[in-house]
N, CA, C, O and CB atoms as a CASP TS submission, in Angstrom:
PFRMAT TS
TARGET T0000
AUTHOR 0000-0000-0000
METHOD Language model
MODEL 1
PARENT N/A
ATOM      1  N   GLY     1     -13.179   4.190  -6.057  1.00  0.00           N
ATOM      2  CA  GLY     1     -13.947   4.654  -7.209  1.00  0.00           C
ATOM      3  C   GLY     1     -13.167   5.640  -8.060  1.00  0.00           C
ATOM      4  O   GLY     1     -11.956   5.802  -7.914  1.00  0.00           O
ATOM      5  N   GLN     2     -13.884   6.282  -8.936  1.00  0.00           N
ATOM      6  CA  GLN     2     -13.256   7.205  -9.875  1.00  0.00           C
ATOM      7  C   GLN     2     -12.930   8.552  -9.242  1.00  0.00           C
ATOM      8  O   GLN     2     -11.943   9.189  -9.607  1.00  0.00           O
ATOM      9  CB  GLN     2     -14.153   7.410 -11.068  1.00  0.00           C
ATOM     10  N   ASN     3     -13.770   8.993  -8.280  1.00  0.00           N
ATOM     11  CA  ASN     3     -13.548  10.326  -7.730  1.00  0.00           C
ATOM     12  C   ASN     3     -12.746  10.279  -6.442  1.00  0.00           C
ATOM     13  O   ASN     3     -13.207  10.703  -5.382  1.00  0.00           O
ATOM     14  CB  ASN     3     -14.871  11.018  -7.484  1.00  0.00           C
ATOM     15  N   MET     4     -11.547   9.758  -6.559  1.00  0.00           N
ATOM     16  CA  MET     4     -10.627   9.722  -5.447  1.00  0.00           C
ATOM     17  C   MET     4      -9.855  11.039  -5.456  1.00  0.00           C
ATOM     18  O   MET     4      -9.449  11.522  -6.513  1.00  0.00           O
ATOM     19  CB  MET     4      -9.669   8.484  -5.533  1.00  0.00           C
ATOM     20  N   THR     5      -9.659  11.608  -4.286  1.00  0.00           N
ATOM     21  CA  THR     5      -8.882  12.841  -4.257  1.00  0.00           C
ATOM     22  C   THR     5      -7.410  12.522  -4.462  1.00  0.00           C
ATOM     23  O   THR     5      -6.974  11.389  -4.256  1.00  0.00           O
ATOM     24  CB  THR     5      -9.095  13.595  -2.927  1.00  0.00           C
ATOM     25  N   GLN     6      -6.656  13.518  -4.865  1.00  0.00           N
ATOM     26  CA  GLN     6      -5.216  13.303  -5.059  1.00  0.00           C
ATOM     27  C   GLN     6      -4.564  12.878  -3.756  1.00  0.00           C
ATOM     28  O   GLN     6      -3.602  12.110  -3.754  1.00  0.00           O
ATOM     29  CB  GLN     6      -4.540  14.578  -5.598  1.00  0.00           C
ATOM     30  N   GLU     7      -5.093  13.380  -2.648  1.00  0.00           N
ATOM     31  CA  GLU     7      -4.542  13.028  -1.350  1.00  0.00           C
ATOM     32  C   GLU     7      -4.742  11.546  -1.069  1.00  0.00           C
ATOM     33  O   GLU     7      -3.819  10.860  -0.628  1.00  0.00           O
ATOM     34  CB  GLU     7      -5.183  13.871  -0.247  1.00  0.00           C
ATOM     35  N   GLU     8      -5.954  11.055  -1.327  1.00  0.00           N
ATOM     36  CA  GLU     8      -6.239   9.637  -1.109  1.00  0.00           C
ATOM     37  C   GLU     8      -5.375   8.769  -2.011  1.00  0.00           C
ATOM     38  O   GLU     8      -4.851   7.735  -1.598  1.00  0.00           O
ATOM     39  CB  GLU     8      -7.723   9.341  -1.356  1.00  0.00           C
ATOM     40  N   LEU     9      -5.241   9.221  -3.255  1.00  0.00           N
ATOM     41  CA  LEU     9      -4.437   8.482  -4.217  1.00  0.00           C
ATOM     42  C   LEU     9      -2.983   8.411  -3.752  1.00  0.00           C
ATOM     43  O   LEU     9      -2.359   7.351  -3.777  1.00  0.00           O
ATOM     44  CB  LEU     9      -4.527   9.132  -5.607  1.00  0.00           C
ATOM     45  N   ALA    10      -2.461   9.555  -3.331  1.00  0.00           N
ATOM     46  CA  ALA    10      -1.082   9.607  -2.851  1.00  0.00           C
ATOM     47  C   ALA    10      -0.897   8.686  -1.654  1.00  0.00           C
ATOM     48  O   ALA    10       0.127   8.016  -1.522  1.00  0.00           O
ATOM     49  CB  ALA    10      -0.693  11.044  -2.481  1.00  0.00           C
ATOM     50  N   GLU    11      -1.906   8.664  -0.781  1.00  0.00           N
ATOM     51  CA  GLU    11      -1.835   7.819   0.396  1.00  0.00           C
ATOM     52  C   GLU    11      -1.767   6.351  -0.002  1.00  0.00           C
ATOM     53  O   GLU    11      -0.961   5.592   0.536  1.00  0.00           O
ATOM     54  CB  GLU    11      -3.035   8.070   1.306  1.00  0.00           C
ATOM     55  N   LYS    12      -2.619   5.954  -0.947  1.00  0.00           N
ATOM     56  CA  LYS    12      -2.613   4.571  -1.408  1.00  0.00           C
ATOM     57  C   LYS    12      -1.279   4.211  -2.053  1.00  0.00           C
ATOM     58  O   LYS    12      -0.731   3.135  -1.814  1.00  0.00           O
ATOM     59  CB  LYS    12      -3.753   4.336  -2.394  1.00  0.00           C
ATOM     60  N   LEU    13      -0.769   5.117  -2.869  1.00  0.00           N
ATOM     61  CA  LEU    13       0.506   4.863  -3.528  1.00  0.00           C
ATOM     62  C   LEU    13       1.620   4.729  -2.504  1.00  0.00           C
ATOM     63  O   LEU    13       2.488   3.864  -2.622  1.00  0.00           O
ATOM     64  CB  LEU    13       0.831   5.980  -4.520  1.00  0.00           C
ATOM     65  N   TYR    14       1.586   5.601  -1.491  1.00  0.00           N
ATOM     66  CA  TYR    14       2.608   5.547  -0.447  1.00  0.00           C
ATOM     67  C   TYR    14       2.524   4.223   0.297  1.00  0.00           C
ATOM     68  O   TYR    14       3.538   3.567   0.536  1.00  0.00           O
ATOM     69  CB  TYR    14       2.451   6.725   0.534  1.00  0.00           C
ATOM     70  N   VAL    15       1.310   3.839   0.659  1.00  0.00           N
ATOM     71  CA  VAL    15       1.110   2.589   1.389  1.00  0.00           C
ATOM     72  C   VAL    15       1.614   1.413   0.577  1.00  0.00           C
ATOM     73  O   VAL    15       2.331   0.560   1.100  1.00  0.00           O
ATOM     74  CB  VAL    15      -0.368   2.394   1.738  1.00  0.00           C
ATOM     75  N   SER    16       1.246   1.355  -0.709  1.00  0.00           N
ATOM     76  CA  SER    16       1.679   0.206  -1.491  1.00  0.00           C
ATOM     77  C   SER    16       3.187   0.228  -1.708  1.00  0.00           C
ATOM     78  O   SER    16       3.821  -0.825  -1.767  1.00  0.00           O
ATOM     79  CB  SER    16       0.954   0.175  -2.833  1.00  0.00           C
ATOM     80  N   ARG    17       3.759   1.414  -1.827  1.00  0.00           N
ATOM     81  CA  ARG    17       5.205   1.490  -2.020  1.00  0.00           C
ATOM     82  C   ARG    17       5.938   0.993  -0.779  1.00  0.00           C
ATOM     83  O   ARG    17       6.904   0.239  -0.895  1.00  0.00           O
ATOM     84  CB  ARG    17       5.630   2.930  -2.348  1.00  0.00           C
ATOM     85  N   THR    18       5.493   1.403   0.400  1.00  0.00           N
ATOM     86  CA  THR    18       6.159   0.952   1.623  1.00  0.00           C
ATOM     87  C   THR    18       5.925  -0.530   1.834  1.00  0.00           C
ATOM     88  O   THR    18       6.813  -1.245   2.299  1.00  0.00           O
ATOM     89  CB  THR    18       5.663   1.746   2.841  1.00  0.00           C
ATOM     90  N   THR    19       4.733  -0.995   1.493  1.00  0.00           N
ATOM     91  CA  THR    19       4.432  -2.414   1.636  1.00  0.00           C
ATOM     92  C   THR    19       5.317  -3.234   0.716  1.00  0.00           C
ATOM     93  O   THR    19       5.831  -4.281   1.109  1.00  0.00           O
ATOM     94  CB  THR    19       2.953  -2.689   1.338  1.00  0.00           C
ATOM     95  N   ILE    20       5.495  -2.755  -0.518  1.00  0.00           N
ATOM     96  CA  ILE    20       6.331  -3.477  -1.477  1.00  0.00           C
ATOM     97  C   ILE    20       7.774  -3.549  -0.993  1.00  0.00           C
ATOM     98  O   ILE    20       8.420  -4.588  -1.133  1.00  0.00           O
ATOM     99  CB  ILE    20       6.269  -2.805  -2.855  1.00  0.00           C
ATOM    100  N   SER    21       8.286  -2.466  -0.430  1.00  0.00           N
ATOM    101  CA  SER    21       9.668  -2.532   0.038  1.00  0.00           C
ATOM    102  C   SER    21       9.811  -3.447   1.245  1.00  0.00           C
ATOM    103  O   SER    21      10.840  -4.104   1.399  1.00  0.00           O
ATOM    104  CB  SER    21      10.172  -1.142   0.381  1.00  0.00           C
ATOM    105  N   LYS    22       8.795  -3.500   2.107  1.00  0.00           N
ATOM    106  CA  LYS    22       8.829  -4.451   3.220  1.00  0.00           C
ATOM    107  C   LYS    22       8.783  -5.868   2.685  1.00  0.00           C
ATOM    108  O   LYS    22       9.472  -6.769   3.163  1.00  0.00           O
ATOM    109  CB  LYS    22       7.658  -4.206   4.196  1.00  0.00           C
ATOM    110  N   TRP    23       7.935  -6.031   1.664  1.00  0.00           N
ATOM    111  CA  TRP    23       7.739  -7.316   1.015  1.00  0.00           C
ATOM    112  C   TRP    23       9.063  -7.842   0.482  1.00  0.00           C
ATOM    113  O   TRP    23       9.405  -9.010   0.664  1.00  0.00           O
ATOM    114  CB  TRP    23       6.712  -7.200  -0.118  1.00  0.00           C
ATOM    115  N   LYS    24       9.802  -6.956  -0.181  1.00  0.00           N
ATOM    116  CA  LYS    24      11.089  -7.336  -0.758  1.00  0.00           C
ATOM    117  C   LYS    24      12.069  -7.748   0.325  1.00  0.00           C
ATOM    118  O   LYS    24      12.947  -8.578   0.085  1.00  0.00           O
ATOM    119  CB  LYS    24      11.667  -6.188  -1.579  1.00  0.00           C
ATOM    120  N   SER    25      11.931  -7.179   1.510  1.00  0.00           N
ATOM    121  CA  SER    25      12.809  -7.597   2.598  1.00  0.00           C
ATOM    122  C   SER    25      12.211  -8.790   3.339  1.00  0.00           C
ATOM    123  O   SER    25      12.772  -9.256   4.331  1.00  0.00           O
ATOM    124  CB  SER    25      13.057  -6.431   3.571  1.00  0.00           C
ATOM    125  N   GLY    26      11.071  -9.280   2.856  1.00  0.00           N
ATOM    126  CA  GLY    26      10.514 -10.530   3.338  1.00  0.00           C
ATOM    127  C   GLY    26       9.623 -10.426   4.564  1.00  0.00           C
ATOM    128  O   GLY    26       9.315 -11.440   5.191  1.00  0.00           O
ATOM    129  N   ARG    27       9.197  -9.198   4.921  1.00  0.00           N
ATOM    130  CA  ARG    27       8.402  -9.069   6.132  1.00  0.00           C
ATOM    131  C   ARG    27       7.016  -8.492   5.871  1.00  0.00           C
ATOM    132  O   ARG    27       6.323  -8.113   6.815  1.00  0.00           O
ATOM    133  CB  ARG    27       9.126  -8.210   7.124  1.00  0.00           C
ATOM    134  N   GLY    28       6.603  -8.420   4.617  1.00  0.00           N
ATOM    135  CA  GLY    28       5.365  -7.707   4.325  1.00  0.00           C
ATOM    136  C   GLY    28       4.120  -8.555   4.253  1.00  0.00           C
ATOM    137  O   GLY    28       3.037  -8.031   3.993  1.00  0.00           O
ATOM    138  N   TYR    29       4.240  -9.853   4.475  1.00  0.00           N
ATOM    139  CA  TYR    29       3.095 -10.721   4.223  1.00  0.00           C
ATOM    140  C   TYR    29       1.884 -10.424   5.083  1.00  0.00           C
ATOM    141  O   TYR    29       0.760 -10.426   4.582  1.00  0.00           O
ATOM    142  CB  TYR    29       3.491 -12.126   4.426  1.00  0.00           C
ATOM    143  N   LEU    30       2.086 -10.170   6.353  1.00  0.00           N
ATOM    144  CA  LEU    30       0.953  -9.889   7.224  1.00  0.00           C
ATOM    145  C   LEU    30       0.218  -8.634   6.794  1.00  0.00           C
ATOM    146  O   LEU    30      -1.013  -8.599   6.796  1.00  0.00           O
ATOM    147  CB  LEU    30       1.415  -9.752   8.659  1.00  0.00           C
ATOM    148  N   GLU    31       0.965  -7.606   6.427  1.00  0.00           N
ATOM    149  CA  GLU    31       0.334  -6.375   5.980  1.00  0.00           C
ATOM    150  C   GLU    31      -0.486  -6.601   4.718  1.00  0.00           C
ATOM    151  O   GLU    31      -1.593  -6.079   4.587  1.00  0.00           O
ATOM    152  CB  GLU    31       1.384  -5.303   5.736  1.00  0.00           C
ATOM    153  N   ILE    32       0.056  -7.376   3.796  1.00  0.00           N
ATOM    154  CA  ILE    32      -0.666  -7.689   2.572  1.00  0.00           C
ATOM    155  C   ILE    32      -1.997  -8.353   2.912  1.00  0.00           C
ATOM    156  O   ILE    32      -3.034  -8.006   2.347  1.00  0.00           O
ATOM    157  CB  ILE    32       0.178  -8.599   1.656  1.00  0.00           C
ATOM    158  N   GLU    33      -1.960  -9.306   3.832  1.00  0.00           N
ATOM    159  CA  GLU    33      -3.174 -10.006   4.225  1.00  0.00           C
ATOM    160  C   GLU    33      -4.201  -9.039   4.791  1.00  0.00           C
ATOM    161  O   GLU    33      -5.392  -9.168   4.508  1.00  0.00           O
ATOM    162  CB  GLU    33      -2.857 -11.092   5.244  1.00  0.00           C
ATOM    163  N   LYS    34      -3.757  -8.071   5.590  1.00  0.00           N
ATOM    164  CA  LYS    34      -4.673  -7.099   6.184  1.00  0.00           C
ATOM    165  C   LYS    34      -5.319  -6.228   5.122  1.00  0.00           C
ATOM    166  O   LYS    34      -6.494  -5.876   5.230  1.00  0.00           O
ATOM    167  CB  LYS    34      -3.940  -6.228   7.193  1.00  0.00           C
ATOM    168  N   ILE    35      -4.547  -5.878   4.085  1.00  0.00           N
ATOM    169  CA  ILE    35      -5.075  -5.004   3.044  1.00  0.00           C
ATOM    170  C   ILE    35      -6.193  -5.681   2.263  1.00  0.00           C
ATOM    171  O   ILE    35      -7.199  -5.043   1.953  1.00  0.00           O
ATOM    172  CB  ILE    35      -3.963  -4.578   2.097  1.00  0.00           C
ATOM    173  N   PHE    36      -6.035  -6.971   1.936  1.00  0.00           N
ATOM    174  CA  PHE    36      -7.012  -7.628   1.073  1.00  0.00           C
ATOM    175  C   PHE    36      -8.120  -8.365   1.796  1.00  0.00           C
ATOM    176  O   PHE    36      -8.992  -8.951   1.154  1.00  0.00           O
ATOM    177  CB  PHE    36      -6.321  -8.572   0.197  1.00  0.00           C
TER
END
């Protein structure tokens, strides 16, 4: 929602950033599936 704390936001950004880098190395598909 709109009232996400900065901490939650940072956590989401961190998670997506690490997921994207795993993805680029070709191993992130399972994690992506778990997220969605």
